[in-house]
Steps between C-alpha positions, in 0.01 A plus 500: 500500500643832394387858516415658171359832397112500448329747280168415662623575851744778394778340700668175589306182543600139567501268200457125511774269393454263211512200740222657711285559188559140396393373843172699484440384145539137596237559774242614239549884528503721194830679506684741268825425312821608666538763229165661596610508862819673395298755291294614803504298822186646658292495183515119505201311624504153641166335462405198723334188355130529428281410797769514773375642823850549652796612287845652506543872438818707471552854643725675252590790739614276789600184313290275718282207407164465683201278491163666409162347524176587322207605719229240507265315737587138562272209593628278777610227249709755302721627785746212473550551131548868549760454772677263269510766228642753751771257608582411140530865418730562800721212391520634153589836648801337672606318179491822302702687767760225500525499116662840511868455414592848629372425852774328702382187670538507874648187666251311715573556870662202678252517793136606485448837664176663594407819675304337782547199731119450466547439131764238569274329757209493259720372216638222713146406618383481136796286403444262791132476404594421144732227619245361754734561784367634824691738707562408876255671723663761720273431799546115501824386658673227303601184688853385458569126527823553701333712771498311832165451671475660842310300757428628859 
């Protein structure tokens, strides 16, 4: 992603890389050619596939990808499909961001860090539940086999 001059905006705007355009095209979006992007970055329109309720949009001023949804009323049976479309659009957003060759890839941290110990506790609880392992109860003392029995 590079900054180019846009006649439409009267200033600089972010332009998509050819790899990013290709990723969107493979997902069914109507995208311009790289030459059209170079001609005027902000005049380019990226059209989502017909009938999509959640889709990826690009903010040419900030260079950020976002997920946009169409306003509609959903029946109870449609909620799961809509959530699936939102998740799919968010995943595509991540793929398009990673396709940018100019954006340096950060190395994955060796240890998982979070802002809150509560988040760590909840993550561990979810992982234990997924693995069907129960955590030892804090209020129940555990009996050790080598503890001698006291008789009075």
